[in-house]
C-alpha positions in Angstrom: 0.0 0.0 0.0 1.3 3.5 -0.9 2.1 6.0 1.8 -0.9 8.3 1.3 -3.7 5.7 1.5 -1.9 4.0 4.4 -1.8 7.2 6.4 -5.5 7.9 5.6 -6.4 4.4 6.9 -4.3 5.1 10.0 -6.4 8.2 10.6 -9.6 6.3 10.0 -8.5 3.7 12.6 -7.7 6.4 15.1 -11.1 7.9 14.6 -12.7 4.5 15.3 -10.6 3.5 18.3 -9.2 6.7 19.8 -5.7 5.1 20.2 -3.1 3.4 18.1 -0.2 1.0 18.7 2.9 1.0 16.5 3.3 -2.8 16.6 -0.4 -3.4 15.7 -0.2 -1.0 12.8 3.0 -2.6 11.5 1.3 -6.0 11.5 -1.9 -4.6 10.0 -0.2 -2.9 7.0 2.7 -5.4 6.7 5.4 -2.7 7.0 8.2 -2.1 9.4 7.8 -0.5 12.8 10.2 2.2 11.5 7.8 3.0 8.6 4.9 3.3 11.0 6.8 5.6 13.3 7.6 7.8 10.4 3.9 7.9 9.4 2.9 8.8 12.9 5.6 11.5 13.2 4.5 13.2 10.0 0.8 13.0 10.8 1.7 14.6 14.1 3.5 17.4 12.3 0.2 18.2 10.5 -1.6 18.3 13.8 -3.7 15.2 13.0 -2.7 13.1 16.0 -0.5 13.2 19.1 2.4 10.7 19.5 2.5 8.7 22.7 5.0 6.1 23.9 4.5 3.2 21.5 1.6 4.7 19.6 -0.6 7.7 19.1 -3.9 9.3 20.3 -6.1 12.0 18.9 -4.7 15.5 19.2 -7.1 18.3 20.2 -6.4 20.0 16.9 -7.4 16.9 14.9 -10.9 16.8 16.4 -11.7 20.2 15.1 -10.0 20.0 11.6 -10.7 17.9 8.6 -8.0 15.4 7.7 -5.2 16.9 5.7 -5.9 14.3 3.1 -9.5 15.2 2.9 -8.7 18.9 2.5 -6.3 18.1 -0.4 -9.3 16.8 -2.3 -11.6 19.7 -1.6 -11.8 22.4 -4.3 -8.9 20.8 -6.2 -9.7 22.6 -9.5 -9.6 26.0 -7.8 -6.5 25.3 -5.9 -4.7 24.1 -9.0 -5.7 27.2 -10.9 -4.6 29.5 -8.0 -1.3 27.6 -7.8 -0.7 27.9 -11.5 -1.2 31.7 -11.3 1.1 32.0 -8.3 3.8 30.1 -10.2 4.0 32.9 -12.7 5.5 35.2 -9.9 8.4 32.8 -9.2 11.6 33.0 -11.3 14.7 30.8 -11.3 17.0 31.5 -8.4 14.4 32.9 -6.1 14.4 32.3 -2.4 10.8 31.5 -1.5 8.9 30.5 1.6 6.1 28.0 1.3 3.6 27.9 4.1 1.8 24.8 5.2 -1.5 24.1 3.5 -3.1 22.3 0.6 -3.0 25.2 -1.9 0.7 25.8 -1.2 1.2 22.0 -1.7 -0.5 22.4 -5.1 2.0 25.2 -5.8 4.9 22.9 -4.8 3.7 20.2 -7.2 3.8 22.7 -10.1 7.0 24.4 -9.0 9.1 21.3 -9.4 7.9 20.9 -13.0 8.5 24.5 -14.1 11.3 26.1 -12.1 14.9 24.8 -12.4 16.5 26.4 -9.4 15.2 27.8 -6.2 16.0 28.0 -2.5 12.9 26.7 -0.5 12.1 27.5 3.1 9.1 25.7 4.5 7.4 24.6 7.7 5.4 21.9 5.9 6.5 18.3 5.8 4.3 17.5 2.8 5.8 20.4 0.8 9.3 19.4 1.7 8.7 15.8 0.6 7.0 16.9 -2.6 10.1 19.0 -3.5 12.7 16.6 -2.2 13.3 15.1 -5.7 13.5 18.5 -7.5 17.1 19.3 -6.7 16.3 22.4 -4.8 18.1 23.6 -1.6 15.4 23.1 1.1 15.2 24.3 4.7 12.5 22.6 6.8 12.0 24.6 10.0 9.6 26.3 12.3 11.3 29.6 13.0 11.8 32.2 10.3 13.1 35.4 11.9 16.8 34.6 11.1 16.1 34.3 7.4 15.0 36.4 4.4 13.2 35.5 1.2 12.3 37.1 -2.1 8.7 35.9 -1.9 6.4 34.1 0.5 3.3 32.1 -0.4 0.8 31.6 2.4 -2.5 29.8 2.8 -5.5 31.3 4.6 -8.4 29.6 6.4 -10.7 32.6 6.0 -10.8 36.1 4.5 -13.1 39.0 5.0 -13.1 42.7 4.2 -13.1 43.7 7.9 -10.8 41.1 9.5 -8.4 40.3 6.6 -6.8 36.8 6.5 -7.2 34.5 9.4 -6.6 31.0 10.8 -8.1 28.9 13.6 -4.7 28.2 15.1 -2.9 31.0 17.0 0.5 29.3 16.6 -0.1 29.1 12.9 -0.9 32.8 12.9 2.4 33.6 14.6 4.3 31.6 12.0 2.5 33.4 9.1 3.3 36.8 10.7 6.9 35.9 11.0 7.1 34.8 7.4 5.6 38.1 6.3 8.2 40.0 8.2 11.1 38.4 6.4 9.7 38.2 2.8 10.1 41.0 0.3 6.7 40.1 -1.2 3.8 38.2 0.3 1.2 36.3 -1.7 -1.8 34.7 -0.1 -3.3 31.7 -2.0 -6.9 31.2 -0.9 -9.9 29.6 -2.8 -13.2 31.4 -2.8 -14.9 28.9 -0.4 -12.9 30.6 2.4 -14.6 34.0 1.8 -16.6 35.2 4.8 -14.9 32.9 7.3 -13.7 34.8 10.4 -11.4 32.4 12.1 -10.0 32.7 15.6 -6.8 34.6 14.8 -6.2 37.2 12.1 -2.7 37.2 10.7 -2.8 39.9 8.0 -4.8 42.9 7.0 -5.7 42.8 3.3 -3.7 45.9 2.6 -0.5 44.3 4.1 -0.5 41.5 1.5 1.1 42.2 -1.9 -1.3 40.0 -3.7 -4.3 37.8 -2.8 -4.9 35.1 -5.4 -8.3 33.5 -5.5 -10.7 32.0 -8.0 -13.6 33.2 -10.1 -16.3 31.6 -7.9 -15.9 34.7 -5.8 -18.7 37.1 -6.8 -18.0 40.5 -8.3 -19.6 42.3 -5.3 -17.5 40.4 -2.8 -14.4 41.1 -4.8 -15.2 44.8 -4.9 -15.7 44.8 -1.1 -12.3 43.3 -0.6 -10.7 45.8 -2.9 -12.4 48.6 -1.1 -10.9 47.3 2.1 -7.4 47.5 0.6 -6.9 44.1 -1.0 -4.9 43.7 -4.2 -6.6 40.8 -6.0 -5.8 38.4 -8.8 -8.8 36.3 -9.7 -8.2 33.3 -11.8 -10.8 31.8 -14.1 -12.2 28.4 -13.0 -14.7 26.7 -15.2 -17.7 25.0 -13.7 -20.6 25.8 -11.4 -20.1 29.2 -9.7 -21.1 28.3 -6.2 -20.9 31.8 -4.9 -22.3 33.6 -8.0 -24.9 36.2 -7.5 -25.8 36.0 -11.2 -28.5 33.5 -12.5 -27.4 30.6 -14.7 -27.0 31.5 -18.3 -26.4 35.2 -17.7 -22.9 36.3 -18.8 -20.9 37.6 -15.9 -18.9 40.8 -16.2 -15.1 40.5 -16.1 -13.6 42.0 -13.0 -10.5 44.2 -13.6 -7.6 42.5 -11.9 -4.9 44.4 -10.0 -1.4 43.0 -10.0 1.6 43.7 -7.8 4.2 46.1 -9.1 6.8 44.4 -11.3 4.6 41.4 -12.0 4.0 40.9 -15.7 2.6 37.4 -15.8 -0.9 36.6 -16.8 
């Protein structure tokens, strides 16, 4: 069994039983104890479980968050389109910071196919693993204040005109704030389903982000309210049902004029 499906089954078992044993898991999946320990360590790094001596239990965070693997599948088309747009702002030789999250993971998947050389700083194990075969220099760490970067790409759990970008985890907010302090340019990658969510901790005002990239399922009126609050938006076209549209089916939607950051000439 491949790593991803095995880890999803581990999480399913944890949900059913509330506790896991390393030896039992190794027998169940016919893999080594070392492999299972690595699985549990990386699932813990995503906040999906808490390691114990010889096993794992639910973490408090995992009870209130969808599984990382489930979130990867949600709004995949939008995330892929947003990641493709973000890729246009990266050039060979850049030092970039990639935040933890499913949209930044989508960017990492495209990055290794298109950019020959880059120095990557990340706090995300999945991002680091995704890029490990690309030949990049990679720093996997939790503190950023000693470093600098040309560009940072962050995820967001919610964005509104009054509260800006936010996350349910205060520790995550502190990491994002630290990233913004050391990056010359900050891009937030957020699909339109996150609009209107005021999470526990705000980490950036809209005007403090160089560019927020989202998708065309965001209605024109919502986009205008964000711009009025100081956001610089890039809205990428995504085909399919416009879940947030305020326009009836069959009626042609006006094209919102997109603002870009200074010096960005990509489409």
